N, C-alpha and C positions, 0 to 999 in steps of 0.2 A: 406168301410163303409163311410157314410157321417159324418157330424158334430157331431152327437150324437150316432154314432154307437159304437159297442164294439171294443176292440182291434183287430187289424188284426193278421193274422197268423205270426208266427216267420219268415217264409220265405219271408215275405213282409216288415218286420221291422228289424231294427238293435237295439236289446235290450242291453243296457249297462249292463255289468256284475258287478252291484253295488248293494250291500245290506248292509245297516248299521243299527245298533241298535241306535235309536234316544236317548234313555236314559236307564239307568239301573233300573230294578225293585227291586233290592236288595232282591230277593227271595219272593216277594209278590205274592201269588197265586190268589189274587182277580182279576178276569178277567174284571171287570168293568173299562172302561176308566177313568183315573184320570186326572183332570185339576185343576190348581190353579184358584182362582177367582170364580165368579158366572156367569155362562153362561146364566142363565135365566134372571138375572138382567140386563145384558148387551147383550141381544140376538141380534145377527146379522143375516146374514152377514153385514159387515159394509163397507161403502165407506171410502177411505183413509182420506177424509176430516172430517169424523165423527167418526174416530176410537176412542174407549173409552180407558180410563186409567184404565184397569180392572185387571192388575197384571198378565195377561197371557203371557207366553213365546211362541213366534211364530217363525216358520221357514220361513225365508224370501226367497221367490221364484220369486221376481220381481213383477209380476202381482197379486200374491196372497201371503198372509201371513197366515200360517196355525198353529193352536194350536195342534201340534202333541202330542198324549198321550204318557206317559211314557211307555217304553218297546216296542213301535211300531218299525217295520222295514221299511226302505225307499227303494223303488225300482225305478230306473230311466229308463224310456222308451224313446228311441231315434229313429228318423227316419233314412232313408238311407243317408241323408245329415249330419248326426250326430247332428242335432238340437234336443233339448229336446221336446218331445211330451207331456209327463206327468210325474209326480212324484206320485207314488202309496204309500199309507200308509197301511202297512200290519199289521193287528191286529189278535188276536185269533178268532175274529168273522168274518173276511173276509177282502177283499182288498177294501180300500176306495180311491176314486180319485175325486179331485175337480179341475175344470178348469174354467177360465173366458173367456168371448167372448165380442167383441164389439157389441153394441146394439143401437137401435135408442133412441133418447131422449124420445119418446112417450112410450117406454116400450112395453110389450106384446110379446117379442120374445119367451119366454118359451112356452106360450100358442100356438103360431104359429107353433112351431116345434114338439110339442108332438105327433101330428098325424103322422108326418114323422118318428119319432123314433119308434112308435108302429108298423108302417108298416115294417120298416127295421127288427125289432126284429121278427115279425111274419114270414117274409121272411127267417129268419134263423132257423125257426122251434120252436120258443119260444111261450109259452102261456102267453098272456099279458092282464093285466087289469088295469084300471085307479082307482086311490085312492085319497081321499082328505087328505091332510097332513098339516103340520104347515105353509107352504108357499103357499098352494093351491094345484093344480093338481100334482099328482105323478104318475109314472108308475111302476108297479110291474110285474116282468116277471120270468118265470121258464124255464130254458134251460138246459136240461139234469139233472145233479146233482147239478146245481148251481141256487141259488136264486138271483135275481137282483132287485135293487130298484133305480130309478132315480128321482131326485128332481131338480127343477130349481127355481131360484130367480131372478127377474128383479130388477136391480139397476139403478144408474145414469149413463146412457150411457154404461152400462155393464150388462151382464147376467152371473150368476154363475150356473154351473151345477155340481151336485154331484151324484156319483153313488157308490154303494157298491155291491160287488159280494161275496157271501159266501154260506156255506152249508144251505139247507132249514131248518134244525132243529135249526138253530141259527139266523133265520131271524129277530126275535124281537130284539135280542141283537145287530145285525148288523145295524138295523134301528136306534136304539138309538145312536150308535157310529157315524153314519153318521150325524145325527142331531146335535150332540155335535160339530163335526168338522165344520159343516157349520155355526152354531151359532157363533163360535168364529173366523171365517175367515174374514180377511180384504182384500178388492179388491183395487188394485192400477191401475186405468184405464189409467192414463196419459192424456196428452192434445192433442196428435197427432190424426188427423182424420184417421179413418179406415173403410173399408167396413163392413157393418153389417154381423155378424157371423164369423168374423176373430178371431181366437184364440189370446188372449193376450199373449205376449211372456213370457216364463218361463226362469228365470236366476238362475242357481244353485249357492249356496254358494261356495266360493273359495275352501274350504276343500273338498267338494264333487266333484267339477269340476276337481281339481288336481288329486284326486284318480282315476277318470274315465280316464283322459288323460294318467296317468301312466300305467293303465291296457291296454289301446289301443296301446300304444307305445311298451309295453312289449310283 
C-alpha cells in the first residue's frame, strides 16, 4: 500500500513482539479515554514551536508526542529493515495510529491524497464515504468486520494522519478516542529538508527499544 494505505500483511512486515501497558487503570471500568488537562482549551495538533503548557503527559516518539490514555496498550510495528514504521495505541474501542509526514509550506497535502486513499481502500474491497469532521475532510470505511476512520491535519511543513480501526458497533467511541489523541499530539518536524510525503522518523523511548532488542536477540 502507499502512504496512506492500511498495514501490510504479516508476511511482508516484521512486527515487533512488543505490547506494553502504558499505565495502570487501577480497576477502573470506565472505558472513556482519560486525559489530564483540557484538550478542548488547548486543541491541537500542535507544532513543537507552539506546544502548550497543558499538563498532559506525552509519549515522546521523536517526530510525534502522543497523550496516550491510561490503560492503553502500545504495539510497535517494524519493517523488514527493523526500522519503526508505526506505534499503535490499542484501546477498548480500537487501534489508534498517528503518523507525521513532510509536507509543503503551502499546505493542502491531506486534501491532495484523500482521493488516492479512497481509491486504495475501494481496491481492497472497502465501502468508503467522505465525511466532514473537526479538521475538515475525513474518510470513513467499512472493511469486513472492521470500521475505519482516517483524519488528516495540515501543519507547518508537516501533515499529521490519524486512523482508528475498530468494531463497527463502537465507531462513535473510537472516533472520540482518535479525536482526543490528535487534539493532544505535538509534531516535531525538525529543520532538515525532506521530500513531500516522507514519513517523519519515529524514535522509540529507550525502555521500549531495549525491550524489543532483548526479544530479538533472544
